[in-house]
C-alpha positions as CSV (number, residue, x, y, z in Angstrom):
1,M,0.1,-0.4,0.0
2,P,1.9,3.3,-1.0
3,E,2.3,5.7,1.7
4,P,-0.1,9.0,1.9
5,A,1.2,11.9,0.5
6,E,2.5,15.0,2.8
7,N,0.3,17.3,3.7
8,H,2.0,20.7,3.1
9,N,-0.9,22.7,4.1
10,T,-0.5,21.3,7.6
11,P,1.8,23.3,10.0
12,P,4.2,21.5,12.2
13,S,3.7,21.4,15.9
14,G,5.4,22.9,18.1
15,D,6.0,26.5,19.5
16,V,5.4,29.8,17.8
17,D,7.2,33.0,17.9
18,F,4.9,36.1,18.5
19,V,5.6,39.1,16.1
20,G,3.1,41.6,16.3
21,I,-1.0,42.5,17.1
22,D,-3.0,45.1,15.8
23,D,-2.8,48.0,18.2
24,D,-6.4,49.0,17.4
25,S,-8.2,46.0,18.5
26,P,-6.7,46.0,22.2
27,A,-10.0,44.6,23.5
28,N,-10.0,41.4,21.0
29,K,-6.2,41.0,21.1
30,C,-6.1,40.2,17.5
31,P,-5.3,39.9,14.6
32,A,-1.8,38.9,15.1
33,V,1.1,37.6,13.3
34,L,3.3,34.7,14.7
35,V,6.3,32.7,12.8
36,I,6.9,29.1,13.4
37,P,10.6,28.8,14.3
38,G,13.1,26.6,12.3
39,T,10.4,26.6,9.4
40,G,9.9,30.3,9.1
41,D,6.4,29.5,8.3
42,V,4.0,32.4,9.3
43,L,0.7,32.0,11.1
44,Q,-2.0,34.7,11.1
45,V,-4.8,35.3,13.7
46,G,-7.9,37.5,12.2
47,R,-11.3,37.7,11.1
48,K,-12.8,35.1,8.7
49,V,-13.7,36.7,5.5
50,T,-17.5,35.9,5.3
51,D,-18.8,38.8,3.0
52,P,-20.2,37.1,-0.2
53,A,-19.1,40.0,-2.7
54,T,-15.6,40.2,-1.3
55,L,-15.4,36.1,-1.5
56,A,-16.6,36.3,-5.1
57,R,-13.8,38.7,-6.1
58,L,-11.3,36.6,-4.3
59,G,-12.5,33.6,-6.5
60,R,-11.6,35.3,-9.6
61,H,-8.0,34.9,-8.4
62,T,-7.6,32.0,-6.0
63,S,-9.7,29.0,-4.9
64,I,-10.5,28.4,-1.6
65,A,-10.6,24.7,-0.2
66,D,-12.8,23.5,2.2
67,D,-9.9,23.7,4.7
68,E,-9.3,27.0,4.0
69,V,-10.3,30.7,4.7
70,A,-9.9,34.1,3.8
71,I,-8.3,36.3,6.5
72,W,-8.6,39.8,7.1
73,T,-5.3,41.7,8.1
74,P,-5.5,45.4,8.6
75,A,-2.9,47.8,7.0
76,N,-1.4,48.3,10.4
77,L,0.1,44.7,10.5
78,K,2.1,45.1,7.3
79,Q,5.0,46.0,9.1
80,S,4.5,42.7,11.4
81,L,4.0,40.7,8.5
82,L,7.1,42.3,7.0
83,E,9.1,41.1,10.2
84,A,7.8,38.1,10.1
85,L,8.5,37.1,6.4
86,T,12.5,38.5,6.6
87,G,12.9,37.0,10.0
88,D,13.5,40.6,11.5
89,Y,11.9,40.2,14.7
90,E,12.8,39.2,18.5
91,P,12.6,35.5,19.0
92,G,10.9,34.5,22.0
93,R,8.4,37.3,22.1
94,D,5.0,36.9,24.2
95,G,1.9,38.1,23.1
96,P,-0.4,39.9,25.2
97,G,-2.6,36.7,25.9
98,E,-6.0,36.3,26.9
99,P,-7.5,39.8,27.6
100,T,-8.7,40.7,30.9
101,F,-11.8,42.0,32.1
102,E,-9.7,45.5,32.9
103,E,-8.8,45.6,29.4
104,L,-11.9,44.8,27.7
105,L,-13.8,47.3,29.6
106,A,-11.2,49.9,29.2
107,G,-11.9,49.4,25.6
108,T,-15.8,50.0,26.1
109,E,-17.1,53.0,24.9
110,R,-21.2,52.6,25.3
111,S,-22.2,49.6,27.3
112,V,-21.5,46.3,29.1
113,V,-24.3,43.8,30.1
114,H,-23.8,40.5,32.0
115,L,-26.1,37.5,32.5
116,E,-25.9,35.5,35.3
117,A,-28.0,32.5,35.1
118,R,-26.8,30.0,38.0
119,D,-28.2,29.5,41.3
120,T,-24.6,29.1,43.1
121,Y,-21.5,30.1,42.0
122,D,-18.6,29.7,44.8
123,P,-19.7,27.9,47.6
124,K,-16.6,28.1,49.5
125,D,-16.2,31.9,49.2
126,P,-15.1,33.0,52.7
127,A,-17.8,35.9,52.9
128,F,-20.4,33.5,51.7
129,M,-19.6,31.3,54.5
130,K,-19.4,34.0,56.9
131,W,-22.8,35.2,55.9
132,Q,-24.2,31.7,56.6
133,E,-22.7,31.8,60.4
134,D,-23.9,34.9,61.1
135,G,-25.7,37.1,58.6
136,D,-22.7,39.5,58.0
137,V,-22.8,41.4,54.5
138,T,-19.7,42.9,54.6
139,Y,-17.9,42.3,51.3
140,E,-14.7,44.2,49.7
141,W,-16.5,46.0,46.9
142,D,-14.0,49.1,46.8
143,G,-12.0,47.8,43.6
144,W,-15.0,46.9,41.8
145,I,-16.5,50.3,42.5
146,D,-13.7,52.0,41.2
147,L,-13.1,50.0,38.3
148,V,-16.7,50.1,36.8
149,G,-17.6,53.1,38.5
150,S,-15.0,54.9,36.3
151,A,-16.1,53.3,33.2
152,V,-19.7,54.2,34.4
153,A,-18.4,57.9,34.7
154,R,-17.4,58.3,31.2
155,G,-20.6,57.1,29.8
156,V,-20.7,53.4,29.6
157,R,-23.9,52.0,30.8
158,F,-23.4,48.8,32.7
159,R,-26.6,46.2,33.3
160,R,-26.7,43.0,35.0
161,L,-29.2,40.6,35.2
162,R,-29.6,37.5,37.6
163,I,-32.0,34.8,36.3
164,V,-32.7,33.0,39.4
165,S,-34.9,29.8,40.6
166,E,-37.6,30.3,43.5
167,P,-37.0,29.7,46.2
168,V,-34.0,31.1,45.7
169,S,-30.9,29.2,47.0
170,D,-28.7,30.7,49.9
171,Y,-25.8,32.2,47.6
172,I,-28.5,34.1,45.9
173,R,-30.0,35.3,48.8
174,W,-26.5,36.3,49.8
175,E,-25.9,37.9,46.7
176,H,-29.1,40.2,47.0
177,A,-28.1,41.2,50.5
178,I,-24.5,42.2,49.0
179,S,-25.5,43.8,46.1
180,Y,-25.5,47.3,47.3
181,G,-21.9,47.4,46.0
182,N,-23.4,46.8,42.5
183,L,-25.4,49.4,42.8
184,K,-22.6,51.9,44.4
185,A,-20.6,51.3,41.1
186,G,-23.1,52.5,38.9
187,E,-24.3,49.1,37.6
188,E,-28.3,48.6,36.7
189,L,-29.1,45.2,38.3
190,R,-32.3,43.2,37.7
191,W,-33.6,39.9,38.8
192,L,-35.4,37.2,36.8
193,P,-37.4,34.4,38.3
194,R,-37.2,31.4,36.3
195,H,-40.6,31.2,36.0
196,L,-40.9,34.4,34.4
197,A,-38.4,33.4,31.7
198,Y,-39.2,29.7,30.8
199,D,-40.6,30.8,27.3
200,L,-37.6,33.1,26.2
201,P,-34.3,31.7,24.8
202,H,-31.2,32.6,26.2
203,P,-27.7,31.2,26.1
204,V,-26.8,28.3,28.4
205,A,-23.4,30.2,29.7
206,D,-23.2,33.2,31.5
207,F,-21.6,36.0,29.4
208,F,-20.3,39.7,29.3
209,M,-20.9,41.2,26.4
210,Y,-19.2,44.6,25.4
211,D,-20.7,47.2,23.0
212,Q,-22.8,44.9,21.4
213,R,-19.9,43.5,19.2
214,L,-17.9,41.2,21.6
215,I,-19.1,38.3,23.8
216,A,-17.0,36.7,26.3
217,Y,-18.4,33.6,27.5
218,N,-17.5,32.1,31.1
219,F,-18.0,28.8,32.0
220,T,-18.6,26.9,35.5
221,A,-18.5,23.5,37.0
222,G,-21.3,21.7,38.1
223,D,-20.9,22.8,41.9
224,G,-20.9,26.5,40.3
225,T,-17.0,27.1,40.7
226,D,-15.3,29.1,38.0
227,T,-13.5,26.8,35.5
228,G,-11.2,29.5,34.1
229,R,-12.4,28.6,30.5
230,M,-13.7,31.7,28.3
231,E,-14.9,31.8,24.9
232,Y,-14.8,35.2,23.0
233,V,-17.5,35.5,19.9
234,A,-17.3,38.6,17.5
235,D,-19.0,37.5,14.7
236,P,-22.0,39.8,14.1
237,R,-24.1,36.8,13.1
238,K,-23.5,35.3,16.5
239,V,-23.5,38.4,18.3
240,L,-26.9,40.0,17.1
241,P,-29.4,37.2,18.2
242,I,-27.5,37.4,21.7
243,V,-28.3,41.5,21.6
244,G,-32.1,40.5,21.0
245,M,-32.3,37.7,23.7
246,F,-30.6,39.8,26.3
247,E,-33.0,43.1,25.9
248,M,-36.4,40.5,25.6
249,L,-34.9,39.2,29.1
250,W,-33.8,42.6,30.7
251,E,-37.9,43.8,29.7
252,R,-38.7,41.1,32.4
253,G,-36.4,41.4,35.0
254,I,-37.4,43.3,38.1
255,P,-35.4,46.1,39.2
256,H,-33.4,45.6,42.5
257,D,-35.2,47.8,45.0
258,D,-38.6,46.2,43.5
259,Y,-37.0,42.5,44.1
260,T,-37.5,40.5,47.4
261,P,-36.1,36.9,47.3
262,A,-38.6,34.5,47.8
């Protein structure tokens, strides 16, 4: 039996060197240019071209196979591409990595929405455990108030919606009791009992959405603890339905001052 032909379209495995990133897109941390050491092969991270007219124009010059995509590269990455192609870059450089909440918020101009749909998050949170013992609602909010408060002060609208089961869990009852910090930071906070939301579609994971253009989904374990895994979605076709879903849920939500945990 003959040996299978070598696939020259598959990049070799191993480390990659970071070369440059689009400085005009600090929130998304892309597009980016990288190089595979040893081979000099260039890798790019960027937005997939989906516009039919653009793809049709590309099709007049080259074919795009099933395992290929056309990637849009902004003009300000030309220098990084040149450095990657000529090898004139600093080997071993690290990229910025996954964006932090602080970085994403800093790049936000108009709005943030946050959906929380679990009944328990971190059951071993020391502040929660203390509340269970003695009802203490003290919580360290100063950092959050400064961070979110500064964004609200520059015109960012911050809305948080919590979908909860009733009767509520102890954790939700505690969250409600310490939500004075959310309000002091300038958040708009609403609560939506699950029986009022059963007929409305919503994602199965919590998320932050920034300027209705980037969604950061976060995933929790079965006991509610954070897994540290995030998924970022910027494709307008996938963002737009979530914009509509959130607005329908928000419309039914009960403002914090009017909601008493059942």
